C-alpha positions in Angstrom: -138.0 -172.4 -12.7 -134.6 -173.1 -13.0 -134.5 -173.5 -16.7 -135.5 -169.7 -17.2 -132.8 -168.3 -14.7 -130.0 -170.5 -16.7 -131.0 -168.7 -20.0 -130.7 -165.5 -18.4 -127.9 -166.1 -16.5 -126.3 -167.1 -20.2 -127.4 -163.5 -21.9 -125.7 -162.0 -19.4 -122.5 -163.6 -19.6 -122.2 -163.4 -23.5 -122.8 -159.8 -24.0 -120.0 -158.6 -21.2 -117.6 -160.7 -23.4 -118.7 -159.5 -26.8 -118.1 -156.0 -25.8 -115.0 -156.4 -24.2 -114.0 -158.3 -27.5 -115.1 -155.2 -29.8 -113.2 -152.8 -27.6 -109.9 -154.7 -28.0 -110.0 -154.6 -31.7 -110.5 -151.1 -32.3 -107.2 -149.6 -30.7 -105.0 -152.9 -31.9 -106.0 -152.4 -35.6 -105.5 -148.8 -35.3 -101.9 -148.8 -34.7 -100.5 -151.2 -37.1 -102.2 -149.1 -39.8 -100.3 -146.3 -38.8 -97.1 -147.7 -38.5 -97.1 -149.4 -41.8 -98.1 -146.2 -43.4 -95.3 -144.6 -41.7 -93.1 -147.2 -42.9 -94.2 -147.3 -46.3 -93.8 -143.7 -46.8 -90.0 -143.9 -45.3 -89.5 -146.5 -47.6 -90.9 -144.6 -50.6 -88.7 -141.3 -49.3 -85.5 -143.5 -49.4 -85.9 -145.3 -52.8 -86.8 -141.7 -54.3 -83.6 -140.3 -52.6 -81.7 -143.8 -53.9 -83.4 -143.1 -57.5 -82.2 -139.6 -57.4 -79.0 -140.3 -57.0 -78.7 -143.1 -59.6 -80.0 -140.7 -62.0 -77.3 -137.9 -61.1 -74.2 -140.3 -61.4 -75.9 -141.6 -64.3 -76.6 -138.1 -65.9 -72.6 -137.5 -64.9 -71.7 -140.7 -66.8 -73.5 -140.0 -69.8 -72.3 -136.3 -69.5 -68.6 -137.6 -69.3 -68.9 -140.1 -71.8 -70.5 -137.6 -74.5 -67.0 -135.2 -73.8 -65.1 -138.2 -74.4 -66.7 -139.1 -77.6 -66.4 -135.5 -78.8 -63.2 -135.4 -77.8 -62.3 -138.5 -80.0 -64.6 -137.0 -83.1 -62.2 -133.9 -82.5 -58.9 -135.5 -83.0 -60.0 -138.2 -85.5 -61.1 -135.0 -88.0 -57.9 -133.2 -87.3 -56.2 -136.8 -87.8 -58.1 -137.1 -91.1 -57.5 -133.8 -92.5 -54.0 -134.1 -91.3 -53.7 -137.1 -93.9 -55.6 -135.4 -96.3 -53.6 -132.6 -96.5 -50.4 -134.8 -96.6 -51.4 -136.8 -99.8 -52.8 -133.5 -101.3 -49.4 -132.2 -100.6 -47.4 -135.0 -101.5 -48.7 -136.3 -105.1 -46.1 -134.6 -107.4 -46.7 -132.5 -110.2 -46.1 -134.6 -113.3 -45.6 -132.2 -116.2 -46.5 -132.9 -120.0 -43.2 -132.8 -122.0 -43.5 -132.6 -125.7 -40.4 -132.4 -128.0 -40.5 -130.4 -131.3 -38.5 -131.0 -134.0 -38.6 -129.1 -137.2 -42.5 -129.9 -138.4 -43.1 -133.0 -135.8 -44.0 -132.9 -132.3 -44.1 -136.2 -129.8 -45.2 -136.1 -126.1 -42.7 -138.0 -123.7 -45.1 -140.1 -122.2 -45.9 -141.2 -125.4 -42.3 -142.4 -126.2 -42.3 -143.9 -122.6 -45.2 -146.4 -123.4 -43.7 -147.2 -126.7 -40.4 -148.2 -125.4 -42.3 -150.4 -122.3 -44.4 -151.9 -125.3 -41.1 -152.9 -127.2 -39.8 -154.2 -124.0 -43.0 -156.7 -123.5 -43.0 -157.5 -126.9 -39.5 -158.8 -126.6 -40.5 -161.5 -124.0 -40.3 -159.7 -120.5 -42.6 -158.9 -118.1 -43.9 -154.9 -117.9 -43.7 -155.4 -113.7 -40.1 -156.1 -114.4 -39.0 -152.7 -115.1 -37.5 -150.9 -111.8 -35.3 -148.2 -113.5 -35.9 -147.0 -117.0 -33.9 -144.4 -118.8 -35.1 -142.4 -122.2 -32.4 -140.6 -124.2 -34.1 -138.4 -127.0 -32.4 -137.6 -130.2 -34.6 -135.8 -132.6 -31.9 -135.4 -135.5 -31.7 -139.3 -135.6 -35.7 -139.5 -134.9 -35.1 -141.8 -132.4 -35.3 -142.7 -129.0 -32.6 -144.6 -127.3 -33.9 -146.6 -123.6 -32.0 -148.3 -120.7 -34.3 -150.6 -118.4 -32.5 -151.7 -115.0 -29.2 -151.0 -116.4 -29.2 -154.5 -118.3 -31.3 -154.0 -121.2 -31.4 -151.4 -124.2 -33.2 -150.5 -127.2 -34.7 -148.1 -129.9 -37.8 -146.9 -130.5 -39.0 -144.1 -133.6 -39.7 -140.7 -132.6 -42.3 -139.8 -134.8 
């Protein structure tokens, strides 16, 4: 009979231990869940705030940079416009001068080209010309020239 008593005793001992384990597990598991949940919510809030601040700062920086670029563009446009205006004003008006004598006429630009062509034909370089003076004498049907105060010559007018 002893064997029967031993098995009953073991059942009695095992049953209360199992009940105690279940009771201990339930409160311990539920507390960390709420703590973790709260911590995660706080972390999310902090991160959201940091992101919002970063977005605000970035937006401000972008706005500032856009304002700087806009100012630079305006300044560049003003400078370019001013340069174009100055260039347009600086271009001298070159008149067309025509010499008429009796029933003949000649353009002074054509005379200038003849003088340069004759100077080059004499063996000089066209780029050597720094100063050019032309004297027109219609009664003699000729134009006299002096180049760089050294070289002189004559070309026909008509």
